[in-house]
C-alpha positions in Angstrom: -0.1 0.1 0.1 1.6 3.3 -1.3 2.0 5.7 1.7 0.3 9.6 1.5 3.5 11.7 3.2 3.2 14.9 1.4 0.6 15.8 4.2 2.3 17.2 7.0 1.7 15.5 10.2 2.7 18.6 11.9 0.1 21.0 10.0 -2.5 18.4 10.9 -1.4 19.0 14.2 -1.8 22.6 14.4 -4.6 22.8 12.9 -4.4 23.3 9.2 -7.5 23.6 7.8 -6.0 22.7 4.5 -4.2 19.7 5.3 -6.9 18.4 6.6 -9.3 19.1 3.4 -5.8 17.2 2.0 -6.0 14.2 4.0 -10.2 13.8 3.5 -9.2 13.8 -0.3 -6.6 11.8 -0.3 -7.6 9.1 1.5 -11.3 9.1 1.7 -11.9 6.6 -1.3 -10.2 4.0 0.2 -11.9 4.2 3.4 -15.2 4.5 1.9 -14.0 1.5 0.1 -13.1 -0.1 3.3 -16.6 0.9 4.9 -18.7 -0.2 2.1 -17.0 -3.9 2.0 -17.8 -4.3 5.6 -21.2 -2.8 6.3 -22.9 -3.0 2.2 -24.8 -0.3 3.1 -23.7 3.4 0.8 -25.5 5.5 3.2 -24.2 3.9 6.6 -20.6 3.3 4.9 -21.2 7.3 4.3 -22.2 7.7 7.9 -18.7 5.8 9.2 -16.7 8.1 6.8 -17.5 10.8 8.4 -17.1 9.8 12.1 -14.3 8.5 11.2 -12.7 11.4 9.7 -14.3 13.7 13.2 -12.3 10.9 15.3 -9.3 11.5 13.6 -9.5 15.6 13.9 -10.3 15.1 17.6 -7.8 12.4 18.2 -4.8 14.2 15.9 -2.5 15.8 18.9 -2.6 12.1 20.2 -1.1 10.7 17.1 1.9 9.5 17.8 3.5 8.4 14.3 4.6 5.3 15.3 2.7 3.7 12.7 1.8 5.3 9.1 -1.1 7.4 8.4 -3.1 5.8 6.4 -3.0 2.7 9.3 -4.2 5.1 11.6 -7.4 6.4 9.6 -7.6 2.2 8.1 -7.6 1.4 12.4 -10.6 4.3 12.8 -12.3 3.2 10.2 -12.2 -0.1 10.8 -12.9 -0.3 14.4 -16.1 2.5 13.7 -17.2 -0.2 11.3 -16.5 -3.3 13.7 -18.5 -0.9 16.0 -21.4 -0.9 14.0 -21.8 -4.4 12.8 -22.0 -6.1 15.9 -24.7 -3.6 17.1 -26.6 -5.4 14.2 -25.2 -8.8 15.0 -24.0 -10.3 18.2 -20.2 -11.5 16.7 -19.8 -14.8 19.1 -17.7 -16.9 16.5 -14.3 -17.9 18.3 -11.3 -17.8 16.2 -9.7 -21.3 17.4 -13.2 -23.1 17.4 -13.3 -25.5 13.7 -15.4 -23.7 11.2 -19.2 -25.6 10.9 -21.2 -26.0 8.0 -25.0 -25.0 8.9 -25.6 -29.0 9.6 -22.9 -29.1 12.0 -20.2 -31.0 10.4 -16.8 -29.6 10.0 -16.1 -28.0 6.9 -14.1 -30.5 4.9 -10.2 -29.7 3.7 -11.3 -30.8 -0.3 -14.3 -28.6 -1.1 -15.5 -28.7 -4.7 -13.1 -26.3 -6.8 -14.6 -23.9 -9.8 -11.8 -23.5 -11.5 -13.0 -24.6 -14.6 -15.8 -21.8 -15.2 -15.7 -19.4 -18.2 -15.0 -16.1 -16.9 -17.7 -14.4 -18.1 -19.7 -17.4 -15.4 -17.3 -16.3 -12.6 -18.0 -12.3 -13.4 -21.8 -12.3 -13.5 -23.9 -9.9 -11.7 -25.4 -12.5 -10.1 -22.0 -14.5 -9.1 -21.1 -10.8 -7.6 -24.4 -11.0 -6.0 -23.4 -14.5 -4.3 -20.0 -12.7 -3.7 -21.5 -9.7 -1.9 -23.7 -12.0 0.3 -21.6 -14.2 1.1 -18.8 -11.7 2.7 -21.8 -10.6 4.5 -22.3 -13.5 6.2 -19.3 -13.1 8.1 -18.5 -12.3 10.9 -17.7 -9.2 11.7 -14.0 -10.3 12.9 -13.6 -12.6 9.7 -14.8 -10.3 7.8 -12.8 -7.5 8.8 -9.7 -9.3 8.6 -10.8 -10.3 5.1 -11.6 -6.6 3.4 -8.4 -5.4 4.8 -6.2 -8.3 3.6 -7.6 -9.4 0.1 -9.8 -6.6 -0.5 -8.0 -3.4 0.3 -4.8 -5.1 -0.7 -3.0 -4.3 3.1 -0.1 -6.5 4.0 -0.3 -9.1 6.7 1.6 -7.2 8.5 -0.7 -4.3 8.0 -3.9 -5.4 8.5 -3.0 -6.6 12.3 -1.7 -2.8 13.1 -5.1 -1.4 11.6 -7.3 -4.5 13.8 -3.8 -4.2 16.2 -4.4 -8.1 17.1 -1.0 -10.3 16.0 -0.4 -11.0 12.4 -1.0 -15.3 13.1 -4.8 -14.2 14.2 -4.9 -12.6 11.2 -4.2 -15.4 9.0 -6.1 -17.7 11.0 -9.0 -15.0 10.6 -8.8 -15.4 6.7 -8.2 -19.0 6.9 -11.6 -18.9 8.5 -13.2 -16.3 6.2 -11.8 -18.3 3.3 -12.9 -21.2 4.1 -16.6 -20.1 4.6 -16.2 -18.2 1.4 -15.4 -21.4 -0.6 -18.2 -23.0 1.0 -20.9 -21.1 0.3 -19.2 -20.1 -3.3 -18.4 -24.3 -4.0 -22.1 -24.3 -3.4 -23.4 -21.6 -6.1 -21.0 -22.7 -8.7 -21.8 -26.3 -8.5 -25.2 -25.3 -9.1 -24.9 -22.7 -11.5 -22.5 -25.7 -13.7 -25.2 -28.1 -13.7 -27.7 -25.9 -14.4 -25.8 -25.1 -17.5 -24.6 -28.9 -18.8 -28.7 -29.1 -18.0 -28.9 -26.7 -20.5 
């Protein structure tokens, strides 16, 4: 992830409005995308973005520079989105428990693959909607790790910094998120392949 360090931290801390406006302009698109991916609602994402920048403005004097400005802003935005998600659904999935299917069986290590589907099928509106729905079905902690790492392109270390957890915890959450998504998408694409073959 490329850092936009042209923004002066000193100017931000001094209350320079132009520096703050430059920070908002530079980081709004990525932070909005993060909030939108986590919440799935454009209005809520805008609300989270405003809250994040308000918290950043109020907390600038406490920003020590031990992490990059972008990491700090991601952390604030992710925390705001996680709090909103947890209000909507209780996150009770411990990270170290085995991943279970709806019928209570443990997720198999070998799941059906959809490698042979045409690219157009993978990118269809229906497939995208299924993927979005699958991502939204993840628990808040798994969704945060998946969105930051796989959708926003942060490194494991950066995602760990943002969520303030260890790198092994990020890797575990990411594995669990990918397995859950793979289970949902495998079922979807298996059904789609059957429909195509019988058409």
